[in-house]
PLY file of the C-alpha trace (Angstrom):
ply
format ascii 1.0
element vertex 229
property float x
property float y
property float z
element edge 228
property int vertex1
property int vertex2
end_header
-5.45 -20.82 52.94
-2.43 -22.91 53.92
0.14 -21.19 56.10
3.64 -21.05 54.62
6.13 -21.02 57.47
9.79 -20.22 56.85
11.86 -21.75 59.66
15.42 -20.45 60.07
18.01 -23.18 59.54
21.06 -21.04 60.38
21.83 -18.42 63.01
22.69 -16.02 60.19
19.01 -16.02 59.19
17.96 -14.56 62.56
18.48 -10.84 63.29
19.91 -9.92 66.69
16.78 -7.87 67.43
14.50 -10.91 67.17
16.63 -12.91 69.60
16.74 -10.02 72.07
12.96 -9.73 71.91
12.33 -13.41 72.59
14.87 -13.63 75.42
13.18 -10.69 77.14
9.80 -12.43 76.78
11.19 -15.67 78.21
12.53 -13.81 81.25
9.13 -12.24 81.93
6.92 -15.32 81.32
6.87 -18.94 82.47
3.94 -20.32 80.47
5.57 -22.81 78.10
2.77 -22.92 75.54
2.81 -19.12 75.33
6.61 -19.08 74.97
6.47 -21.73 72.24
4.00 -19.60 70.29
6.07 -16.45 70.80
9.24 -18.29 69.79
7.68 -19.15 66.45
6.17 -15.68 66.04
9.41 -13.81 66.74
12.02 -16.10 65.19
9.99 -17.14 62.15
8.59 -13.67 61.54
4.85 -14.36 61.43
1.90 -12.94 63.36
0.69 -14.58 66.56
-2.82 -14.95 65.13
-1.29 -17.25 62.51
0.80 -19.18 65.03
-2.22 -20.19 67.11
-3.70 -21.95 64.07
-0.72 -24.31 63.73
-1.47 -27.90 64.86
0.14 -28.79 68.18
2.31 -31.58 66.72
3.65 -29.15 64.10
4.34 -26.58 66.82
6.47 -29.16 68.65
8.44 -29.89 65.47
9.05 -26.19 64.76
10.26 -25.50 68.31
12.59 -28.51 68.15
13.94 -27.30 64.80
14.64 -23.85 66.25
16.51 -25.40 69.18
18.72 -27.30 66.73
19.65 -24.01 65.07
20.99 -22.77 68.40
23.19 -25.84 68.75
25.36 -24.39 66.00
28.60 -22.81 67.18
29.03 -19.40 65.52
32.39 -18.43 64.06
34.04 -15.07 64.54
33.66 -12.86 61.45
35.73 -9.79 60.71
33.30 -8.45 58.12
29.60 -8.71 57.32
26.83 -6.90 55.47
23.59 -5.28 56.61
21.77 -4.80 53.32
24.33 -3.09 51.05
26.56 -1.63 53.80
29.63 -3.61 54.87
30.81 -3.45 58.48
34.24 -4.42 59.79
35.55 -5.41 63.22
37.99 -2.98 64.86
41.28 -3.71 63.02
43.49 -2.80 65.98
41.73 -3.85 69.17
44.88 -3.27 71.25
44.65 0.47 70.57
40.97 0.83 71.42
40.19 4.30 72.78
39.02 4.90 76.35
35.62 5.98 75.03
35.22 2.80 72.98
36.32 0.65 75.91
33.90 2.34 78.33
30.94 1.88 75.98
31.93 -1.72 75.28
32.32 -2.55 78.97
28.91 -1.04 79.79
27.04 -2.99 77.11
28.80 -6.32 76.50
27.36 -8.17 79.53
23.66 -8.10 78.60
22.03 -9.44 75.46
19.54 -6.56 75.68
22.32 -3.99 75.13
24.38 -6.18 72.84
23.54 -4.09 69.76
25.24 -1.14 71.47
28.36 -3.22 72.13
28.36 -4.37 68.51
28.21 -0.71 67.40
31.56 -0.30 69.18
33.21 -3.40 67.75
31.87 -3.09 64.18
31.67 0.04 62.02
31.24 0.73 58.28
34.29 -0.05 56.17
35.60 3.10 54.49
38.61 1.72 52.60
39.97 -1.65 51.49
43.54 -2.13 50.26
45.66 -5.28 49.86
43.24 -7.35 51.93
43.17 -4.85 54.79
40.42 -2.40 55.62
39.76 0.79 57.54
36.56 1.66 59.40
34.81 4.88 60.37
36.11 6.80 63.36
34.17 6.21 66.56
31.53 8.83 67.32
29.64 6.93 70.02
27.65 3.69 70.05
24.40 5.53 69.29
25.58 6.16 65.73
25.00 2.56 64.62
23.35 0.82 67.59
19.89 0.77 65.95
21.39 -0.56 62.72
23.14 -3.33 64.66
19.79 -4.63 65.87
19.46 -6.12 62.38
22.90 -7.75 62.24
22.97 -11.55 61.72
22.84 -13.36 65.05
25.78 -15.61 64.16
28.02 -12.54 63.81
26.90 -11.13 67.17
27.36 -14.41 69.05
30.64 -15.11 67.25
31.96 -11.76 68.44
30.84 -12.64 71.98
32.70 -15.94 71.84
35.81 -14.18 70.58
35.60 -11.59 73.34
35.05 -14.20 76.05
38.07 -16.19 74.85
40.13 -13.01 74.92
39.00 -12.23 78.48
39.79 -15.81 79.57
43.33 -15.58 78.19
43.91 -12.22 79.83
42.41 -13.43 83.11
44.69 -16.50 83.24
47.74 -14.32 82.83
46.45 -11.83 85.39
45.71 -14.62 87.88
49.32 -15.85 87.68
50.64 -12.33 88.12
48.41 -11.66 91.14
49.50 -14.92 92.78
53.16 -13.96 92.40
52.59 -10.48 93.81
50.67 -11.89 96.78
53.55 -14.26 97.64
56.06 -11.42 97.42
54.04 -9.32 99.85
53.51 -12.22 102.25
57.25 -13.00 102.28
57.99 -9.34 102.88
55.54 -9.31 105.77
57.11 -12.26 107.63
58.57 -11.04 110.92
57.55 -7.46 110.14
54.49 -5.27 110.39
53.15 -4.43 106.96
53.17 -0.74 106.19
49.88 0.90 105.30
50.78 0.85 101.59
51.51 -2.87 101.78
48.19 -3.64 103.41
46.37 -1.61 100.78
48.18 -3.39 97.96
47.44 -6.81 99.41
43.75 -5.96 99.75
43.65 -4.74 96.15
45.27 -7.95 94.91
42.86 -10.12 96.87
39.94 -8.10 95.52
41.10 -8.65 91.94
41.57 -12.37 92.57
38.01 -12.65 93.85
36.76 -10.87 90.73
38.47 -13.22 88.26
35.95 -16.12 88.48
33.15 -13.83 87.32
35.29 -12.67 84.39
35.97 -16.30 83.44
32.30 -17.26 83.20
30.87 -17.57 79.71
27.21 -16.79 79.29
25.79 -19.24 76.74
23.13 -17.60 74.65
20.59 -20.36 74.08
16.85 -20.63 73.78
15.15 -21.55 77.07
14.38 -25.27 77.02
10.65 -25.95 77.14
9.91 -29.28 78.84
6.81 -29.98 76.72
8.79 -29.53 73.52
0 1
1 2
2 3
3 4
4 5
5 6
6 7
7 8
8 9
9 10
10 11
11 12
12 13
13 14
14 15
15 16
16 17
17 18
18 19
19 20
20 21
21 22
22 23
23 24
24 25
25 26
26 27
27 28
28 29
29 30
30 31
31 32
32 33
33 34
34 35
35 36
36 37
37 38
38 39
39 40
40 41
41 42
42 43
43 44
44 45
45 46
46 47
47 48
48 49
49 50
50 51
51 52
52 53
53 54
54 55
55 56
56 57
57 58
58 59
59 60
60 61
61 62
62 63
63 64
64 65
65 66
66 67
67 68
68 69
69 70
70 71
71 72
72 73
73 74
74 75
75 76
76 77
77 78
78 79
79 80
80 81
81 82
82 83
83 84
84 85
85 86
86 87
87 88
88 89
89 90
90 91
91 92
92 93
93 94
94 95
95 96
96 97
97 98
98 99
99 100
100 101
101 102
102 103
103 104
104 105
105 106
106 107
107 108
108 109
109 110
110 111
111 112
112 113
113 114
114 115
115 116
116 117
117 118
118 119
119 120
120 121
121 122
122 123
123 124
124 125
125 126
126 127
127 128
128 129
129 130
130 131
131 132
132 133
133 134
134 135
135 136
136 137
137 138
138 139
139 140
140 141
141 142
142 143
143 144
144 145
145 146
146 147
147 148
148 149
149 150
150 151
151 152
152 153
153 154
154 155
155 156
156 157
157 158
158 159
159 160
160 161
161 162
162 163
163 164
164 165
165 166
166 167
167 168
168 169
169 170
170 171
171 172
172 173
173 174
174 175
175 176
176 177
177 178
178 179
179 180
180 181
181 182
182 183
183 184
184 185
185 186
186 187
187 188
188 189
189 190
190 191
191 192
192 193
193 194
194 195
195 196
196 197
197 198
198 199
199 200
200 201
201 202
202 203
203 204
204 205
205 206
206 207
207 208
208 209
209 210
210 211
211 212
212 213
213 214
214 215
215 216
216 217
217 218
218 219
219 220
220 221
221 222
222 223
223 224
224 225
225 226
226 227
227 228
C-alpha cells in the first residue's frame, strides 16, 4: 500500500502544538536522522512506523520542503478561527490589565508556553459592529490555553513578530530617555557629592540600560537545520 503524505505548504497548515512538540524534541536530541524522521512525523501528522518506510531520497526532499515553509514571514492577524469559533486580538492593548500583562510577560519568552501567551492576546469574539469587535473578559490564561495549542502557527508567529516590533519601538524610546536622565545626573554630580537618592537613581538607570539589549533581541522561530538534509 502506497503511503500518501500530505506535506504542509503554509505555516497556517501547522498547529502551534505540533511545532512546540518538535522544537522540544530537537532540544533534547542531536541525532539528525532521528530528528528528520520526527520532523516528518510531527509536522506531517503521520506515525513514525510509516515514516521509517519512506526512501531516504524522499525523506531529504520532504525535510527540505518543510524548511521552505518556515522561510515564509507570517503576517499579524487580528482575527482567526479554530474550527467554528472566531478569536480576536485584544482591541485595546494600551489598556491591558495588570493580570493580563503578568500572564503575558511570564509566557511570551518561550515557545513551550506560547499557547498560554496567546490565550492572553486572543479571546473569543462576542460582538461585531461596524467593523469593530469585542472579546470575552479575561478570566486567566488557563481558560483558552489548551485551545490555543491548535491555533495556526502563522497566527502565533505573526503575533510574536508584532510584539517584538512593539518592544523594539518602546525600547528605543526608553533608551533615549535613560541616556538623557543619566547625563542630567552626571552634570548634577560635577563638583558635588551625590546624595544617596541620586546614587540609587543612577544605579537604577544603568541597570535598565544594561537590560535593553536583551529586550531588543528577536528570537527567530525556525526549524533546526540538519546538515545531512
